[in-house]
Every structure is written in structure tokens, then in C-alpha cells.
C-alpha positions in Angstrom: 79.2 107.1 23.8 75.6 106.0 24.2 74.9 109.1 26.4 76.5 111.3 23.7 74.4 109.8 21.0 71.3 110.4 23.1 72.2 114.1 23.5 72.8 114.4 19.7 69.5 112.7 19.0 67.7 115.1 21.4 69.4 118.1 19.8 68.4 117.0 16.4 64.8 116.5 17.5 64.8 120.0 19.0 66.3 121.5 15.8 63.6 119.7 13.7 60.8 121.0 16.0 62.3 124.5 15.9 62.3 124.4 12.1 58.8 123.0 11.9 57.5 125.7 14.3 59.4 128.4 12.4 57.9 127.2 9.1 54.4 127.1 10.7 55.0 130.6 12.0 56.1 131.8 8.6 52.9 130.4 7.0 50.8 132.1 9.7 52.5 135.5 8.9 51.7 135.3 5.2 48.6 136.3 3.2 48.1 134.0 0.2 46.3 135.5 -2.9 45.0 133.2 -5.6 44.5 135.1 -8.9 43.7 134.6 -12.5 46.8 134.1 -14.6 46.0 137.2 -16.7 46.6 139.3 -13.6 50.1 138.1 -12.9 52.1 141.1 -14.2 49.9 143.7 -12.6 49.7 142.1 -9.2 53.4 141.3 -8.9 54.1 145.0 -9.6 51.9 145.8 -6.6 53.6 143.5 -4.2 55.9 146.1 -2.5 52.9 148.4 -1.9 50.8 145.6 -0.5 53.5 144.5 1.9 54.0 148.0 3.1 50.4 147.9 4.4 51.3 145.4 7.0 55.1 145.1 7.2 55.0 141.9 9.4 52.9 140.0 6.8 54.3 138.7 3.5 52.2 138.5 0.4 52.3 135.1 -1.5 50.8 134.6 -4.9 49.4 131.6 -6.7 48.3 132.1 -10.3 46.3 129.9 -12.6 43.0 129.6 -14.4 40.1 130.8 -12.3 38.4 127.4 -12.5 41.5 125.6 -11.3 42.0 128.0 -8.4 38.3 127.6 -7.5 38.9 123.8 -7.3 42.0 124.4 -5.0 40.0 126.6 -2.7 37.2 124.0 -2.6 39.7 121.3 -1.7 40.9 123.4 1.3 44.1 125.1 -0.1 45.3 127.8 2.4 44.2 130.8 0.4 43.0 134.1 1.9 41.9 136.2 -1.1 40.6 135.1 -4.5 40.6 137.1 -7.7 38.6 135.5 -10.5 38.4 136.4 -14.2 34.7 135.4 -14.2 31.8 135.6 -11.8 31.0 131.8 -12.2 33.9 130.4 -10.1 33.3 133.1 -7.4 29.6 132.3 -7.2 30.3 128.6 -7.0 32.5 129.2 -3.9 29.9 131.5 -2.4 27.3 128.8 -2.9 29.6 126.4 -1.0 30.0 129.0 1.8 33.8 129.2 1.1 33.9 132.9 0.2 32.5 135.8 2.1 29.8 137.4 -0.2 30.0 140.7 1.8 33.5 141.2 0.5 32.7 140.4 -3.2 33.5 143.3 -5.6 33.9 143.8 -9.3 37.3 145.4 -9.8 38.2 145.1 -13.5 36.9 144.6 -17.0 38.7 143.2 -20.1 38.2 142.4 -23.7 38.7 139.3 -25.8 40.9 139.7 -28.9 42.4 137.3 -31.5 46.0 137.2 -32.4 48.1 135.4 -35.0 51.8 134.4 -35.2 53.5 136.9 -37.5 54.2 134.3 -40.1 50.5 133.4 -40.3 49.0 136.9 -40.1 48.7 137.2 -43.9 46.2 134.3 -44.0 43.7 135.9 -41.6 41.7 139.1 -41.8 38.6 138.0 -40.0 37.3 134.9 -38.1 35.9 133.3 -41.2 39.5 133.0 -42.5 40.2 130.5 -39.7 38.6 127.9 -42.0 41.5 128.2 -44.4 43.8 125.1 -44.7 46.8 127.3 -43.9 45.5 127.7 -40.3 46.0 124.4 -38.6 46.1 125.2 -34.9 43.9 127.6 -33.0 44.7 128.0 -29.3 42.2 128.9 -26.6 41.9 128.3 -22.9 40.1 125.1 -21.8 36.5 126.5 -21.6 35.6 124.4 -18.6 38.2 126.0 -16.4 39.6 129.1 -18.2 37.2 132.0 -18.5 39.1 133.4 -21.6 38.5 130.1 -23.3 34.8 130.2 -22.4 34.5 133.8 -23.8 36.3 132.8 -26.9 34.0 129.9 -27.5 31.0 132.2 -27.0 32.4 134.5 -29.7 32.8 131.5 -32.1 29.3 130.2 -31.4 27.9 133.6 -32.2 29.7 133.5 -35.6 28.6 129.9 -36.2 32.2 128.7 -36.3 32.6 126.6 -33.1 31.7 123.3 -34.7 33.5 124.0 -38.0 36.8 124.9 -36.3 36.7 122.4 -33.4 39.2 120.0 -35.0 41.8 122.8 -35.1 41.4 123.7 -31.4 44.2 123.2 -28.9 43.4 123.8 -25.3 45.6 125.7 -22.9 45.7 125.5 -19.1 45.4 129.3 -18.9 45.4 132.4 -21.1 49.1 133.0 -20.6 49.8 129.6 -22.2 47.8 130.5 -25.2 50.0 133.6 -25.6 53.2 131.6 -25.3 52.0 129.1 -27.9 51.3 131.7 -30.5 54.5 133.6 -29.7 56.6 130.4 -30.3 54.6 129.4 -33.4 53.2 126.3 -31.7 49.8 127.7 -32.6 48.9 129.7 -35.7 46.1 131.7 -34.0 44.8 132.3 -30.5 42.2 134.0 -28.3 43.6 136.1 -25.4 42.7 139.1 -23.3 43.5 142.6 -24.5 45.6 143.1 -21.4 47.8 140.1 -22.3 48.6 141.6 -25.7 49.4 144.8 -24.0 52.3 143.1 -22.3 53.3 140.7 -25.1 56.3 140.5 -27.5 54.7 142.3 -30.4 57.5 141.4 -32.8 56.1 137.9 -32.9 52.4 138.6 -32.8 49.8 140.4 -34.9 46.5 141.7 -33.5 43.8 140.6 -35.9 40.6 141.7 -34.2 38.6 142.4 -31.1 35.3 140.8 -30.1 32.2 142.9 -29.9 30.7 142.9 -26.4 27.5 141.6 -27.9 29.2 138.3 -28.8 30.1 137.1 -25.3 29.3 137.4 -21.7 30.6 140.5 -19.9 34.3 140.1 -19.0 34.6 141.1 -15.4 37.1 140.3 -12.7 35.9 139.9 -9.1 37.7 139.8 -5.8 36.6 138.4 -2.4 37.9 137.1 0.8 38.1 133.3 1.3 36.6 132.1 4.6 39.4 130.7 6.7 39.8 129.5 10.2 42.0 130.8 13.0 43.0 134.1 11.6 44.8 136.3 14.0 43.9 140.0 14.3 46.9 141.3 12.5 46.3 139.0 9.5 42.6 139.8 9.6 43.4 143.5 9.3 46.0 142.8 6.6 43.5 141.0 4.4 41.1 143.9 4.8 43.7 146.4 3.8 44.7 144.4 0.7 41.1 144.2 -0.4 40.8 147.9 0.0 44.1 148.6 -1.9 43.1 146.5 -4.9 40.2 149.0 -5.4 42.1 152.1 -4.7 43.2 154.9 -7.1 46.8 153.8 -6.7 46.0 150.3 -7.8 43.9 151.6 -10.6 46.9 153.3 -12.1 48.7 149.9 -12.2 45.7 148.1 -13.6 45.4 150.7 -16.4 49.2 150.5 -17.1 48.8 146.8 -17.7 45.9 147.1 -20.1 42.9 146.5 -17.9 39.7 148.7 -17.7 38.2 150.0 -14.5 34.4 149.7 -14.2 32.5 152.9 -13.8 30.6 151.6 -10.9 32.0 149.4 -8.2 29.4 146.7 -7.8 29.3 145.6 -4.1 27.2 142.4 -4.2 
């Protein structure tokens, strides 16, 4: 009986090691891309095309605010490619020597707009109307980590409304959460990207206005390769192919279909 238990124990250990190695192998054969939440719909639609580039490699996504993703990369998260909705998180990682500056490119542009829940739209015609008592909650991304929130705050500062409206602000973890809050009526008003409204449920939302480019910093999206250790040749090539695809005419059609703008000049920094 003791001999049988020893055999079973050894078998279980081997099975456990096999599963562990298999899991490690699976991780080694994947390319992880961290991207701003506003890119989710467009990027997920590209997954089949990206995986065709290197059939043995699986593409894995992680979405969130650009600031939160920057922090994850800085803490050593296993990420291979970073797509940021602002140059600041990207530059911070380059300064920390965590991103390869030679692979840094501007790939997209966007616009900041303001939306209202359909039941509140009659109260608001312009940003000054946000001071009305009927508007109680204004959603924007947390400016310290969410670029869309930072751009929104810049717009309000330009109009001299940031301090006046501060008591009404509710801060979201990313721009998609702002959209959901306004759709559900949890917030009366919100600042989002134009691309997000392009994909939203317009039966519940009303587009109130668009920000003039002169009222905020340029809204540009950048992509770059994260510096990682022990990358095999196949994965190395796969990362390069994905970076190239994201700037290709085929990808541009998807970007445009999801409401983004393509820069006239690709700025290779």
C-alpha cells in the first residue's frame, strides 16, 4: 500500500510539473499588449489579423487607463507592447528605460467631446450650463491616470469652470467607465473621446459639444515596444510584425471605422 501511495504521489508531482511547464510554455508563446481603454473595440476587431501574422503566437490584451498601465509596466508586468492615449505615460517609461524609444510612433488622433444623459440634455446647451442646479454629477476620467480626464480638465480650465464645477465631478477609472455612467444615468454629463461616442448606445446619450483643439493638449495615441528579457526569435519577430501592422493601411481602415483619426505624418521619435 505504501509503495502504491508513493507511485501515486510521484505521478501527481509529474502531472503538476507538466501543467506548470505547459502554463509557462503558453505564456512564452503569447504576446501581451497593454492598451488604453478607448482602443478596446478597435483592437479586439484586429485580433484575428494579428494572430495570422505569427500563427504560433497568441495575442493577449490588457486594457485600462494609460496611467494605470504605465504603472503596471513599471512594476514589471509581463507586457510586450504599450499603446498609450497620451505621450506622458510613454515618455515616463522611456525615461525609466522600460520602453524602446526607437519603436515609438504616433498612430492615432482623437477629439474630446461632452455628452449628456438623454433625460438631462434639455438642461445643457454649452459648458456654462453645467453650473445649473439640475446638473448634479459630471463624470470625467481621473486626471492623474486617465488622459481623457486630463484633457477634459484642460478644457474646463480654459473656460474658467474647473473650480466652479469641482464639487460636481465624479472620477472614473477610465473613459469607458465615464460612458457607462452617463448611459445608465449615474452621471448627468460626461467627457469622453469622440471615438467612444461613435460606438455608444445613442438612444441614451446626446452629443452636446466638441472641444476646440486650442483648449487642450493635442490628443495623440502612441505605440512602442516594452523592453523585456529573454524573448525568443519567433516572439521577437511577432512583436515587430504587430507594431508594423498597427500602422498599416489595413489597420487604418479599422481605426477609422471605430471613430479614430489617422495622423497625416507618422512621427517616428
